[in-house]
C-alpha positions, 0 to 999 in steps of 0.5 A: 502517544498520539498518532501524530507524535508516533508518525513523526517518530517513525519518520525520524527513524526512517531518515536516521536509518537512511542517512546515518550510513552516509554520514558515517562513511564520510567521517575520517579517514576519507580518501584525499585529493578528491574534489566537491563533485566527485564527493557529491557523486559518491554521496548520492550513490551511497544515499540512493543505495541506503534508500533502496536497502531500506525499501525492504523495511517499507514492505515488511508490513510492520504494524506499529510503524505503519499504524500512524499513516496506514499501509496504503500510504506506506506503499505509496511512499515506497513507490515514490521514494524508489524513484528518488533513490534511482535518481540519486543512483543515476546521478552517481555515474552521470557526474563521473561521466561529466567529470571524465568522459573516459569513464564511459568505457566502464559501461562496456561489460566485456572490457570493464573491471568487475567493480564497473560490471557490478555497478552497471548490472545493479543500475540495469536491474533497478531500471528494469524494476522501476519500468516494470512497476510503472508500466506493469499493466501496459506490459500485461504482466501477471501480478504474481509473476511481477511480484516475484520478479520485483523481489528478485530484481530488488535483491539483485540490484542491492547485492550487485551494488554492495559488490561494487562498493566493496571492490571500489573500497573507498570510504569502507577501508577502516575496520569500523566502516567495514563492520557498518557495511556488513551490518547494513546488508545483514539487516536488509537480508533479515528483513527479506527473510522476515517477509518471505519466511517468518510471515508465511510461517505465522500465517500457516499456523492460523488458517481459515476455512471458506464457509460460503461464497455468495453472489452480490450485485455488481459482479461481486462475490462475498467470501466468508471465512471461519478461523480454524483452531484459533480466535480469528482476527480482531480488526477495526471496521474499514481495515483490510488484510492480504488474502491467500486462497489457492496457494500456500502463503509461501507462494507470494500469491496474496492480494489485499482486500477490505473486510466487509463484515462487522468488526464485532464478529472476529470469528465470522469474516467476510471479504466482498470482491469484484471480479476485475482480474485473473485472481478476483475472477476465481473467487466464485469458484472457491468451495466451502472447506477450502483453506485460506490464509490472512495477513492483517489487519492493516490500514488507517481507514476506520471510524474507530480512529476518528471519533466525530459527531457523525460520518459522511461516507462516499463510495464508488462501486466496490469501494462500498466494501470497507464502508459496509464493514463500518455500517455493519459494525455501527449497527451492531453497536446500536450507534445513533450518530447521524450518518450520510452515504453517497453511493455512486454506481453505473446502474441501479442493478450494479448497486452492491448490498442494495437491499441490505443498505436499505435495511441498515437505514432502518437500524441506523440514523442513516440517509443514503444518496444513490447517484447513477450514471445510467439511471432507469426510466423514472429515476428521481435521484441523483445522476452523474459524478459526486461533485460540490453541487451535489454535496451542498444539496444534501449536507447540513450546516453542521457538515464541518463537525463530521468526518468523511470517508472516501473509497472507490476508483482513483478518478472518483476519489480525486474528484470527491476530495477536491469537491470536499475541499471546495465546500470547506471541509477541513483536510484533517477530516477527509480520509481515503483508502487507495489500493493501487499499491503497485 
């Protein structure tokens, strides 16, 4: 089955799971004497609740379901569909307030009944969840603390909404509907247990040991790992894994990083990490012998998924990491296809893997185009951003027969994607990886 067909299948499964409960609950028997707007309000509330419940499935990291899209796309969808779900849920009480302004009294948690209290508390939890996710960095929330709070708020919001539905009782009075409404939260709770219990147990059984931590150019460090008592991870070049280094996998203190090592060496893994935050700044302190845990591999950003006559890589800063994995893998495979790398950095000293890239250009049919924001005196190479004019200067007439892989800061990736489209590269040959999952 092709990736496109598998992708359509999983999209269909998601739509079915989200909307089937709504259609089932609206089947007979239904309450009488209710107008269209009242029914629309209820329908939006049920649809929004189902979307929120199945958010647990989107973050459960099911490899088969995520494979056609890539885990980064699944997480971005998770974020966007959360906004849609909250809009649906907000529309539910707003319509009720418009139909009968007296319903505004239900916002008073002191005087309102428990059905209203549960609904209001659920909505407040959702709004806090969305707000802290959208503005986490502005609020200066620690990533690990935010993740814990995010999970607790999500569980509370869905639980309170279920209490609201059960107390109101409309549309769930029939025995078979009660069974359905019991099955749904049971499934959602099962997903939560899968993520918080089973996945850490699985990681705990397959530990890794730090063998070395090497400093790289550009303020980055390469963490080298070796499997302990097992064969390691088989991954595609360009994929990533969630790394837990200083804690137990039950601590929910994991971070996603691309493999920088060759996919041909499952027993010798490496992650190259730039010191940009609280966790990444501690990588250099890891000592050989320290245990680490991995959940992976994930991601669709790989040359092994997109066979072409040649490849063009476009990297910015530490975005070279997954591309380095691809180049090292191609070198071990003695691949002879034409390769072109555009690599943007602030200065010449910031070019991570500078010396090894030069060596790889001798082993591979690889041409490297460095572009710098602050070039040294006498620099004759490219400067500034990667744009359409720069691409045209270096791409041959056969550029449409190649696939393009982009990784770097979001503004750089947006600009490069637009430039590639501008010069006529087909969209299905442009592949990018983004790690801003929050």
